[in-house]
Backbone bond lengths (Angstrom), bond angles and torsions (degrees), N, CA, C in turn:
res aa  C-N    CA-C-N  psi(-1)  N-CA   C-N-CA  omega(-1)  CA-C   N-CA-C  phi
1 X - - - 1.445 - - 1.528 109.57 -
2 X 1.309 115.60 142.22 1.457 121.65 -176.82 1.525 111.30 -75.93
3 X 1.326 114.38 146.21 1.461 120.40 174.96 1.528 108.64 -110.04
4 X 1.342 115.65 36.38 1.456 121.64 -177.85 1.516 112.16 -76.55
5 X 1.341 115.97 -173.83 1.462 121.01 -177.48 1.527 113.59 -58.30
6 X 1.328 117.45 -40.39 1.470 120.18 -179.19 1.523 110.88 -63.02
7 X 1.319 116.90 -42.44 1.464 120.41 179.75 1.521 110.95 -63.93
8 X 1.349 116.71 -38.73 1.468 119.94 178.66 1.524 111.55 -68.08
9 X 1.327 117.12 -37.33 1.472 120.63 178.42 1.522 110.32 -64.90
10 X 1.327 116.93 -45.30 1.466 120.58 178.90 1.520 110.57 -62.30
11 X 1.319 117.61 -44.19 1.465 120.98 179.94 1.518 110.87 -62.87
12 X 1.317 117.72 -42.01 1.468 120.74 179.34 1.515 111.23 -64.89
13 X 1.321 116.94 -38.28 1.462 120.61 -179.06 1.521 112.09 -67.56
14 X 1.329 116.30 -28.50 1.454 119.76 -177.94 1.522 113.30 -89.27
15 X 1.314 117.65 -8.12 1.459 120.21 -179.29 1.527 110.15 -69.32
16 X 1.281 114.39 148.02 1.460 120.00 176.88 1.519 109.32 -75.12
17 X 1.316 115.24 151.38 1.455 121.23 175.21 1.519 107.64 -138.96
18 X 1.306 115.92 179.66 1.461 120.41 -179.16 1.519 108.89 -139.59
19 X 1.326 116.11 143.94 1.455 122.45 177.21 1.529 107.34 -136.76
20 X 1.309 116.46 150.80 1.463 121.31 176.02 1.516 107.79 -109.11
21 X 1.336 116.72 129.09 1.465 119.92 -179.14 1.526 110.84 -87.91
22 X 1.338 116.25 178.50 1.465 121.65 -176.46 1.525 112.65 -64.48
23 X 1.331 117.67 -18.07 1.465 121.41 177.63 1.531 111.58 -90.41
24 X 1.324 116.38 1.62 1.456 120.42 178.79 1.519 114.18 84.88
25 X 1.311 118.13 7.11 1.474 120.65 178.63 1.526 109.90 -79.88
26 X 1.323 115.58 137.11 1.459 121.20 174.07 1.524 108.06 -88.88
27 X 1.321 115.28 121.44 1.458 120.98 -178.16 1.523 109.25 -111.63
28 X 1.331 116.05 116.86 1.459 120.80 174.14 1.513 108.47 -77.26
29 X 1.323 117.37 134.50 1.462 121.72 -175.77 1.516 111.73 -130.41
30 X 1.318 114.00 155.47 1.463 120.93 169.44 1.518 106.77 -149.27
31 X 1.303 115.54 147.59 1.465 119.91 176.93 1.524 108.48 -74.44
32 X 1.309 115.11 136.97 1.458 120.13 -179.88 1.518 110.29 -74.99
33 X 1.327 115.91 135.43 1.459 121.69 175.19 1.526 110.38 -90.94
34 X 1.302 116.51 -179.96 1.455 122.05 -177.82 1.534 111.80 -58.09
35 X 1.326 117.19 -43.91 1.468 120.27 -179.16 1.525 111.07 -66.84
36 X 1.348 116.92 -39.03 1.464 120.36 177.03 1.530 110.53 -59.59
37 X 1.331 115.97 -43.78 1.466 120.62 -179.72 1.525 110.73 -65.05
38 X 1.317 116.51 -42.90 1.460 120.36 178.58 1.524 111.03 -59.15
39 X 1.325 116.13 -43.12 1.466 120.23 178.70 1.527 111.87 -66.59
40 X 1.345 117.00 -34.95 1.458 120.03 176.47 1.523 110.35 -66.13
41 X 1.339 117.28 -42.39 1.468 120.10 177.60 1.526 110.09 -57.28
42 X 1.322 116.04 -42.04 1.468 120.92 179.00 1.527 110.64 -65.34
43 X 1.334 117.02 -40.87 1.467 121.13 -178.18 1.522 112.22 -64.76
44 X 1.334 117.47 -41.20 1.463 119.65 -176.49 1.518 112.79 -86.47
45 X 1.332 117.39 -16.46 1.451 120.73 177.85 1.523 112.20 89.00
46 X 1.340 115.59 166.26 1.464 120.26 -172.51 1.529 114.70 -66.23
47 X 1.303 118.32 -32.18 1.466 120.33 -178.64 1.518 110.78 -71.48
48 X 1.326 117.38 -50.78 1.463 120.66 -179.15 1.526 112.39 -70.62
49 X 1.326 117.81 -25.67 1.462 120.60 176.56 1.526 110.91 -66.32
50 X 1.339 116.84 -19.61 1.464 121.92 177.52 1.522 112.35 -91.55
51 X 1.335 117.38 -8.30 1.464 122.81 -177.61 1.531 108.19 -92.31
52 X 1.337 116.00 99.40 1.472 120.87 -172.97 1.529 113.91 -58.14
53 X 1.338 120.31 -46.16 1.471 118.23 179.46 1.532 112.59 -62.77
54 X 1.329 117.13 -42.38 1.467 120.91 179.00 1.523 109.62 -62.46
55 X 1.333 115.66 -48.89 1.457 120.24 -176.57 1.518 111.49 -64.09
56 X 1.317 117.47 -38.25 1.459 120.36 178.09 1.513 112.42 -60.98
57 X 1.331 116.03 -45.37 1.460 119.67 179.06 1.528 110.39 -68.00
58 X 1.321 117.09 -39.12 1.462 120.96 178.56 1.528 110.72 -62.17
59 X 1.328 116.75 -40.42 1.470 119.81 179.99 1.522 111.11 -66.51
60 X 1.313 116.77 -38.31 1.462 118.92 176.68 1.522 110.21 -62.97
61 X 1.328 116.44 -48.79 1.465 120.24 -178.61 1.530 111.26 -62.16
62 X 1.322 116.90 -40.36 1.465 120.32 -176.80 1.529 112.77 -76.99
63 X 1.325 116.91 -0.78 1.463 120.94 173.50 1.528 111.13 -82.90
64 X 1.336 116.92 -8.96 1.462 121.46 -178.20 1.527 109.47 -79.31
65 X 1.319 115.58 128.63 1.465 120.60 178.00 1.519 112.26 -101.48
66 X 1.367 115.43 -27.99 1.463 118.89 178.14 1.522 109.67 -159.30
67 X 1.319 115.29 156.38 1.461 122.65 175.12 1.522 106.82 -122.86
68 X 1.318 115.76 118.61 1.465 122.28 -176.47 1.528 111.94 51.42
69 X 1.332 115.84 40.16 1.457 121.15 176.89 1.523 115.40 83.30
70 X 1.342 117.24 -5.33 1.469 121.07 178.72 1.531 108.16 -92.99
71 X 1.342 117.74 119.61 1.464 119.90 -177.29 1.527 112.79 -57.24
72 X 1.331 115.17 142.79 1.455 122.46 175.75 1.523 106.45 -107.33
73 X 1.334 118.05 120.40 1.462 119.40 179.76 1.527 111.39 -66.35
74 X 1.315 115.99 151.55 1.462 121.43 177.68 1.526 108.43 -67.06
75 X 1.326 115.97 130.08 1.465 121.33 179.82 1.531 109.55 -71.13
76 X 1.327 115.86 132.08 1.461 120.50 -179.69 1.525 112.57 -121.19
77 X 1.337 116.55 8.04 1.469 120.06 178.51 1.521 108.98 -150.08
78 X 1.313 114.87 162.66 1.465 120.73 177.20 1.526 110.80 -57.99
79 X 1.317 117.15 -41.83 1.465 121.13 -179.33 1.526 111.19 -62.47
80 X 1.330 117.51 -39.72 1.456 120.86 179.39 1.532 111.33 -68.87
81 X 1.331 117.10 -38.09 1.462 120.67 176.73 1.529 109.19 -61.72
82 X 1.326 116.68 -47.82 1.461 120.81 -178.43 1.529 111.88 -65.82
83 X 1.315 117.22 -35.70 1.466 120.21 176.95 1.529 110.26 -64.67
84 X 1.321 117.07 -39.66 1.457 120.74 179.43 1.527 110.83 -67.77
85 X 1.336 117.12 -43.07 1.466 120.28 176.97 1.527 109.31 -60.25
86 X 1.330 117.85 -43.72 1.458 121.80 178.19 1.516 112.02 -61.95
87 X 1.312 116.64 -39.55 1.461 121.37 179.69 1.529 111.30 -66.73
88 X 1.326 116.61 -39.72 1.455 121.18 -179.12 1.524 111.55 -74.50
89 X 1.314 116.50 -36.75 1.460 121.39 -179.67 1.522 112.31 62.90
90 X 1.315 115.03 -174.16 1.461 120.88 -178.82 1.527 111.99 -60.69
91 X 1.330 117.22 -40.84 1.470 120.85 -177.67 1.527 111.06 -62.36
92 X 1.313 116.85 -45.34 1.462 120.68 -179.24 1.514 112.44 -68.20
93 X 1.336 116.99 -46.88 1.461 120.95 -178.85 1.527 110.36 -62.26
94 X 1.328 116.85 -41.45 1.463 120.88 179.33 1.524 111.52 -62.28
95 X 1.326 116.75 -44.81 1.464 120.74 179.67 1.528 110.95 -64.11
96 X 1.317 116.93 -40.50 1.464 121.10 179.29 1.520 110.06 -65.08
97 X 1.332 116.47 -44.59 1.464 120.52 -179.62 1.522 111.12 -59.63
98 X 1.319 116.81 -40.85 1.465 119.87 178.89 1.523 111.03 -67.86
99 X 1.313 116.56 -40.20 1.467 120.42 -178.45 1.522 112.36 -69.82
100 X 1.324 116.29 -34.50 1.468 121.21 -176.76 1.524 110.84 -112.46
101 X 1.305 118.53 37.35 1.453 122.35 -172.30 1.526 114.05 -47.34
102 X 1.330 121.26 -49.85 1.465 118.55 177.86 1.525 112.21 -61.11
103 X 1.348 117.23 -36.01 1.462 120.42 178.06 1.518 110.53 -68.62
104 X 1.327 118.22 -33.29 1.463 121.49 178.54 1.517 110.58 -64.89
105 X 1.309 116.59 -40.63 1.469 120.48 177.88 1.511 109.31 -65.34
106 X 1.319 117.46 -42.37 1.462 122.28 178.57 1.532 110.22 -62.90
107 X 1.321 117.65 -40.48 1.458 121.84 -179.62 1.519 110.60 -63.60
108 X 1.313 117.05 -41.02 1.463 120.34 179.33 1.527 110.67 -65.29
109 X 1.339 116.59 -33.91 1.445 120.39 179.85 1.530 112.79 -80.35
110 X 1.316 118.81 -17.01 1.463 122.57 -174.97 1.513 112.69 -62.73
111 X 1.305 118.87 -30.74 1.453 121.08 -178.20 1.509 113.75 -82.80
112 X 1.324 118.77 -4.39 1.474 121.24 -177.64 1.489 111.84 -92.29
């Protein structure tokens, strides 16, 4: 396998990062890959997978791997996605969106 520029870009995009929200919480993040997105579509169901604003926010929330060092389980249902969004609130979602800005744009486009 090549270790060229494309491979380095993909590896960097998949690396975990951390952001602190306005409430002072440290949020561990990772960019969602194709399989992660497919599983999210399955979790939210066919109707919500077509709702771009819902899906965009869900993708941001599901990019969280931990909150203050406590692991966040992968959401596997609509209820779990909504619970995570509720837990993160506006402060968490805003911080994630800023940290993953290119991914946020991609998430908004995913439902189209």
